Structures are given as C-alpha cells and as structure tokens.
A tleap script that builds the chain and sets N, CA, C and O, in Angstrom:
source leaprc.protein.ff14SB
mol = sequence {
  NMET SER GLU ILE ILE ASN PHE VAL LYS GLU
  ILE LEU MET LEU GLY GLY ASN CYS GLU LYS
  THR PRO ILE GLY LEU CYS GLN PHE GLU TYR
  VAL ALA GLN THR PRO SER LYS ARG VAL LYS
  PRO LYS ARG LYS ARG GLU MET ARG LEU SER
  GLU LEU MET ASP CLYS
}
set mol.1.N position { 43.440 -0.636 -20.110 }
set mol.1.CA position { 42.334 -1.523 -20.424 }
set mol.1.C position { 41.321 -1.562 -19.274 }
set mol.1.O position { 40.113 -1.600 -19.506 }
set mol.2.N position { 41.824 -1.553 -18.033 }
set mol.2.CA position { 40.931 -1.596 -16.872 }
set mol.2.C position { 40.093 -0.318 -16.776 }
set mol.2.O position { 38.962 -0.349 -16.293 }
set mol.3.N position { 40.650 0.799 -17.234 }
set mol.3.CA position { 39.884 2.051 -17.232 }
set mol.3.C position { 38.699 1.968 -18.176 }
set mol.3.O position { 37.625 2.483 -17.866 }
set mol.4.N position { 38.874 1.336 -19.306 }
set mol.4.CA position { 37.787 1.185 -20.271 }
set mol.4.C position { 36.708 0.274 -19.697 }
set mol.4.O position { 35.515 0.545 -19.839 }
set mol.5.N position { 37.131 -0.798 -19.051 }
set mol.5.CA position { 36.174 -1.733 -18.446 }
set mol.5.C position { 35.398 -1.040 -17.332 }
set mol.5.O position { 34.183 -1.204 -17.226 }
set mol.6.N position { 36.094 -0.264 -16.501 }
set mol.6.CA position { 35.414 0.468 -15.426 }
set mol.6.C position { 34.429 1.492 -15.996 }
set mol.6.O position { 33.343 1.682 -15.447 }
set mol.7.N position { 34.804 2.146 -17.088 }
set mol.7.CA position { 33.922 3.118 -17.721 }
set mol.7.C position { 32.655 2.443 -18.254 }
set mol.7.O position { 31.551 2.960 -18.084 }
set mol.8.N position { 32.822 1.290 -18.896 }
set mol.8.CA position { 31.678 0.559 -19.432 }
set mol.8.C position { 30.787 0.076 -18.288 }
set mol.8.O position { 29.563 0.104 -18.413 }
set mol.9.N position { 31.378 -0.365 -17.177 }
set mol.9.CA position { 30.593 -0.804 -16.019 }
set mol.9.C position { 29.801 0.356 -15.424 }
set mol.9.O position { 28.658 0.173 -15.004 }
set mol.10.N position { 30.384 1.522 -15.385 }
set mol.10.CA position { 29.674 2.699 -14.874 }
set mol.10.C position { 28.501 3.065 -15.771 }
set mol.10.O position { 27.425 3.417 -15.287 }
set mol.11.N position { 28.712 2.981 -17.072 }
set mol.11.CA position { 27.637 3.315 -18.007 }
set mol.11.C position { 26.495 2.320 -17.870 }
set mol.11.O position { 25.329 2.712 -17.853 }
set mol.12.N position { 26.818 1.048 -17.772 }
set mol.12.CA position { 25.794 0.011 -17.688 }
set mol.12.C position { 25.328 -0.240 -16.256 }
set mol.12.O position { 24.484 -1.104 -16.020 }
set mol.13.N position { 25.874 0.512 -15.301 }
set mol.13.CA position { 25.555 0.381 -13.879 }
set mol.13.C position { 25.786 -1.037 -13.368 }
set mol.13.O position { 25.008 -1.549 -12.563 }
set mol.14.N position { 26.840 -1.655 -13.829 }
set mol.14.CA position { 27.172 -2.997 -13.360 }
set mol.14.C position { 28.026 -2.953 -12.108 }
set mol.14.O position { 28.146 -3.951 -11.398 }
set mol.15.N position { 28.609 -1.821 -11.839 }
set mol.15.CA position { 29.455 -1.689 -10.661 }
set mol.15.C position { 28.615 -1.638 -9.399 }
set mol.15.O position { 27.536 -1.045 -9.402 }
set mol.16.N position { 29.084 -2.242 -8.328 }
set mol.16.CA position { 28.340 -2.266 -7.080 }
set mol.16.C position { 28.469 -0.984 -6.289 }
set mol.16.O position { 27.741 -0.792 -5.315 }
set mol.17.N position { 29.372 -0.099 -6.677 }
set mol.17.CA position { 29.611 1.106 -5.903 }
set mol.17.C position { 28.721 2.274 -6.326 }
set mol.17.O position { 28.768 3.333 -5.700 }
set mol.18.N position { 27.922 2.108 -7.362 }
set mol.18.CA position { 27.082 3.221 -7.799 }
set mol.18.C position { 25.841 3.294 -6.911 }
set mol.18.O position { 25.300 2.276 -6.477 }
set mol.19.N position { 25.417 4.504 -6.659 }
set mol.19.CA position { 24.264 4.734 -5.804 }
set mol.19.C position { 23.027 4.841 -6.680 }
set mol.19.O position { 22.999 5.620 -7.633 }
set mol.20.N position { 21.999 4.054 -6.356 }
set mol.20.CA position { 20.783 4.054 -7.167 }
set mol.20.C position { 19.857 5.166 -6.710 }
set mol.20.O position { 19.628 5.346 -5.514 }
set mol.21.N position { 19.337 5.897 -7.653 }
set mol.21.CA position { 18.385 6.958 -7.369 }
set mol.21.C position { 17.014 6.500 -7.832 }
set mol.21.O position { 16.825 6.232 -9.019 }
set mol.22.N position { 16.040 6.402 -6.910 }
set mol.22.CA position { 14.707 5.981 -7.335 }
set mol.22.C position { 14.065 7.031 -8.237 }
set mol.22.O position { 14.142 8.231 -7.972 }
set mol.23.N position { 13.434 6.556 -9.304 }
set mol.23.CA position { 12.848 7.451 -10.290 }
set mol.23.C position { 11.365 7.124 -10.422 }
set mol.23.O position { 10.987 5.952 -10.428 }
set mol.24.N position { 10.534 8.136 -10.526 }
set mol.24.CA position { 9.113 7.950 -10.756 }
set mol.24.C position { 8.386 7.520 -9.498 }
set mol.24.O position { 8.665 8.018 -8.408 }
set mol.25.N position { 7.450 6.589 -9.654 }
set mol.25.CA position { 6.642 6.156 -8.524 }
set mol.25.C position { 7.426 5.285 -7.551 }
set mol.25.O position { 6.957 5.024 -6.443 }
set mol.26.N position { 8.610 4.834 -7.948 }
set mol.26.CA position { 9.431 3.998 -7.068 }
set mol.26.C position { 9.972 4.785 -5.877 }
set mol.26.O position { 10.346 4.186 -4.868 }
set mol.27.N position { 10.021 6.091 -5.970 }
set mol.27.CA position { 10.617 6.884 -4.906 }
set mol.27.C position { 9.707 7.011 -3.695 }
set mol.27.O position { 10.171 7.385 -2.617 }
set mol.28.N position { 8.407 6.705 -3.849 }
set mol.28.CA position { 7.488 6.794 -2.731 }
set mol.28.C position { 7.549 5.525 -1.901 }
set mol.28.O position { 7.720 4.429 -2.433 }
set mol.29.N position { 7.408 5.683 -0.604 }
set mol.29.CA position { 7.434 4.531 0.287 }
set mol.29.C position { 6.082 3.842 0.258 }
set mol.29.O position { 5.047 4.488 0.095 }
set mol.30.N position { 6.100 2.533 0.417 }
set mol.30.CA position { 4.874 1.741 0.424 }
set mol.30.C position { 4.177 1.942 1.755 }
set mol.30.O position { 4.795 1.821 2.813 }
set mol.31.N position { 2.897 2.248 1.704 }
set mol.31.CA position { 2.100 2.445 2.915 }
set mol.31.C position { 1.153 1.262 3.032 }
set mol.31.O position { 0.346 1.010 2.138 }
set mol.32.N position { 1.257 0.544 4.133 }
set mol.32.CA position { 0.377 -0.603 4.343 }
set mol.32.C position { -1.022 -0.107 4.664 }
set mol.32.O position { -1.207 0.789 5.487 }
set mol.33.N position { -1.995 -0.699 4.007 }
set mol.33.CA position { -3.367 -0.289 4.235 }
set mol.33.C position { -3.899 -1.003 5.466 }
set mol.33.O position { -3.788 -2.222 5.594 }
set mol.34.N position { -4.478 -0.224 6.364 }
set mol.34.CA position { -5.076 -0.818 7.549 }
set mol.34.C position { -6.504 -1.216 7.212 }
set mol.34.O position { -7.221 -0.462 6.554 }
set mol.35.N position { -6.915 -2.378 7.651 }
set mol.35.CA position { -8.280 -2.788 7.331 }
set mol.35.C position { -9.286 -1.877 8.013 }
set mol.35.O position { -9.206 -1.633 9.217 }
set mol.36.N position { -10.227 -1.382 7.237 }
set mol.36.CA position { -11.218 -0.467 7.788 }
set mol.36.C position { -12.311 -1.266 8.488 }
set mol.36.O position { -12.683 -2.356 8.054 }
set mol.37.N position { -12.812 -0.702 9.575 }
set mol.37.CA position { -13.867 -1.364 10.323 }
set mol.37.C position { -15.197 -1.061 9.658 }
set mol.37.O position { -15.498 0.086 9.328 }
set mol.38.N position { -15.980 -2.099 9.470 }
set mol.38.CA position { -17.300 -1.905 8.880 }
set mol.38.C position { -18.277 -1.534 9.975 }
set mol.38.O position { -18.344 -2.176 11.023 }
set mol.39.N position { -19.016 -0.506 9.712 }
set mol.39.CA position { -20.010 -0.042 10.664 }
set mol.39.C position { -21.373 -0.518 10.191 }
set mol.39.O position { -21.805 -0.215 9.079 }
set mol.40.N position { -22.035 -1.263 11.049 }
set mol.40.CA position { -23.362 -1.741 10.698 }
set mol.40.C position { -24.374 -0.634 10.989 }
set mol.40.O position { -24.377 -0.054 12.075 }
set mol.41.N position { -25.223 -0.351 10.022 }
set mol.41.CA position { -26.240 0.685 10.269 }
set mol.41.C position { -27.254 0.173 11.294 }
set mol.41.O position { -27.671 -0.985 11.252 }
set mol.42.N position { -27.635 1.049 12.202 }
set mol.42.CA position { -28.607 0.672 13.219 }
set mol.42.C position { -29.996 0.676 12.590 }
set mol.42.O position { -30.439 1.664 12.005 }
set mol.43.N position { -30.654 -0.449 12.729 }
set mol.43.CA position { -32.003 -0.565 12.186 }
set mol.43.C position { -33.017 -0.320 13.286 }
set mol.43.O position { -32.780 -0.607 14.459 }
set mol.44.N position { -34.135 0.210 12.877 }
set mol.44.CA position { -35.210 0.414 13.830 }
set mol.44.C position { -35.713 -0.942 14.287 }
set mol.44.O position { -35.923 -1.849 13.481 }
set mol.45.N position { -35.897 -1.062 15.557 }
set mol.45.CA position { -36.394 -2.327 16.095 }
set mol.45.C position { -37.891 -2.404 15.831 }
set mol.45.O position { -38.654 -1.513 16.203 }
set mol.46.N position { -38.285 -3.481 15.187 }
set mol.46.CA position { -39.696 -3.651 14.881 }
set mol.46.C position { -40.397 -4.286 16.079 }
set mol.46.O position { -39.842 -5.135 16.777 }
set mol.47.N position { -41.599 -3.857 16.284 }
set mol.47.CA position { -42.372 -4.415 17.390 }
set mol.47.C position { -42.924 -5.780 16.994 }
set mol.47.O position { -43.342 -6.003 15.858 }
set mol.48.N position { -42.911 -6.658 17.946 }
set mol.48.CA position { -43.470 -7.986 17.712 }
set mol.48.C position { -44.986 -7.942 17.862 }
set mol.48.O position { -45.559 -7.047 18.482 }
set mol.49.N position { -45.586 -8.929 17.277 }
set mol.49.CA position { -47.044 -9.021 17.349 }
set mol.49.C position { -47.507 -9.194 18.802 }
set mol.49.O position { -48.533 -8.644 19.201 }
set mol.50.N position { -46.749 -9.956 19.580 }
set mol.50.CA position { -47.132 -10.179 20.981 }
set mol.50.C position { -47.049 -8.874 21.770 }
set mol.50.O position { -47.852 -8.662 22.678 }
set mol.51.N position { -46.118 -8.011 21.455 }
set mol.51.CA position { -46.008 -6.727 22.133 }
set mol.51.C position { -47.183 -5.826 21.765 }
set mol.51.O position { -47.680 -5.069 22.599 }
set mol.52.N position { -47.623 -5.914 20.512 }
set mol.52.CA position { -48.769 -5.116 20.101 }
set mol.52.C position { -50.070 -5.601 20.773 }
set mol.52.O position { -50.952 -4.801 21.084 }
set mol.53.N position { -50.169 -6.900 20.987 }
set mol.53.CA position { -51.374 -7.458 21.582 }
set mol.53.C position { -51.494 -7.092 23.066 }
set mol.53.O position { -52.602 -6.970 23.590 }
set mol.54.N position { -50.329 -6.915 23.753 }
set mol.54.CA position { -50.322 -6.592 25.175 }
set mol.54.C position { -50.795 -5.170 25.433 }
set mol.54.O position { -51.296 -4.880 26.519 }
set mol.55.N position { -50.653 -4.305 24.489 }
set mol.55.CA position { -50.979 -2.901 24.706 }
set mol.55.C position { -52.446 -2.651 24.694 }
set mol.55.O position { -52.880 -1.512 24.864 }
savepdb mol mol.pdb
quit
C-alpha cells in the first residue's frame, strides 16, 4: 500500500525529495535593473540684453 502512495506522490510531485526543473521563462535569473542616469542636453547660453548693450 505504501508503494502505491509513494507512486501517487511522485506523480503529483507531493514528495519533498523530487528535484524541480525550471521550465520556460522561469529558468532565467532575474536581473535587477539599474536606474539609468538622465543626461541633460546642453543648451546654448543666450546673451543677456545688458551684455549686448555693453558691446
């Protein structure tokens, strides 16, 4: 009787001794995303009116 119970546990994977094999996308390791640094575009510096008047 115990052999039948063990067989049913193996089929249903209820036994703790079975080794799980990852299938599909589960087999890949999770990669933490690093936050990307935002680069501010350099803008042309506009001349002030006072600078134009001095010239």
